[in-house]
N, C-alpha and C positions, 0 to 999 in steps of 0.2 A: 232372806235376804238377799231379792231388790232392795227391800227393806235396807233392810243396814250399809249396803250398797249408796240410797237418800235415792234408788231407783221409783218414781210410781206409776210410772207411761212410760206408752211403747215412743213416745216423743222421749222420754230421759237413757230409755234404755239404747236407742238409734243414736241417742248421743255419743254418752258410752262409748257401743259399740263402735263407733265410729272417730274417738276418740286412740292410737294409740295408746299410751301410758293406763286408762278408763282403761281397756277393749284387754291386756294384760290379764291385771287384776281382777275382772271380769270371769274373763275365763276361768282366772286359775279359779272364783271363788263357785262357781259353776259347778266345776271341772269334781269339786271334793262333793258339791250335790250327790245323796246316794243316787243310780240308775244315770247317772244321766254322762252316756256316749261323747264321744267325739262329734258322733252322728247330729247327737239334740246340740249342741251347735251346732254344727255349722245349719238346722233348719230352725232357731233361734232366731240367728245372723240374716235367712231365708223371712219368713218374719216381720220378721223387721228393718227386710228393703237394705240389707243391709250385705253388698257380695263377698266376693270371697274367694276365692282360684276356686276348692273343690267345691264349694255350691253355687257355683253362675257356670260352670262346666262342665260338668257330670255328670251321672244321676246314680243316688244308693243304691247299696247290692241289692235290695230290695224292689226297686221302682221299676216299672217299667216306662215306655216312657206314652204321652197322651195322643187315646186315637179320637179322631170327631170323625161322629155318622156322616154317612154322603149329603147335602147341599138334597133336597129336595124340592124344584121345581126353582131351584135358584140361576141364573144367566151367567 
């Protein structure tokens, strides 16, 4: 699917998702792929560092906020 869109690298994917015209075509092509859901599209945006409203401001339904262990001996 990406090859058909002329996308071979993450930088090319970033460029396609950052261009409003190409983004619409790309997301429509991706959504036609079996098992690609809106959540998958948001995840692809996240992986390619594209900030969207839903991906940037909320967690997915099955995600939990990250937790970090307390620092040991940190001042």
